[in-house]
Steps between C-alpha positions, in 0.01 A plus 500: 500500500435264208163664429659844503768385257240341273294819502806708403589262217141510365497876516834529314392247231176700450712806428698318230288633211293786631528695176378204292187473709418865434603526135216619275612279215377191684165353410284433197503714182253506215667491160320692219409165328303399810753256645646524847873527609609461864797679652659328800822509694768267366790519745635858487317566171144506371369252244202566274334185380209447258215375721252432230475459121714320244830568682376419850792417733764667291714770643465832314727721713756498782573837653664646811474828679239696688197700397432659276771373262626142479779399257593161353386292207181448310447159338292445188287197589462406129869462436663483843736787399585750775551870461628779721195634668314682770175507689359828626211516743283816501189472709302207364705470178813310419700583187713209393772600250750284310780622273722329245835671464367794710344650188204286401257501789144389561280577794179358638280661760323261741237579758485370858241223531 
């Protein structure tokens, strides 16, 4: 009886984040300047963190949602300022977009590593 209960609890806990395990945003991304950023699950959201280069270890985005479009904030690693943003995954490309006041926007296209 105890083993059966344990098996059920393990199965239910494994189902806790099934979407996160399958989300295409997860993994390593090659930034045009040659540096790497890593997208990983952060609770119910996804964090993108610089994995190499001058800003290694700094968070550059925090987004939520499901493929292909994730919404949230983009963080400028040079200043620490955050902007309304999005991440869109299309095949092996991720477009990270940040906007100030919803009118001045910048986008970067990254490639899956």
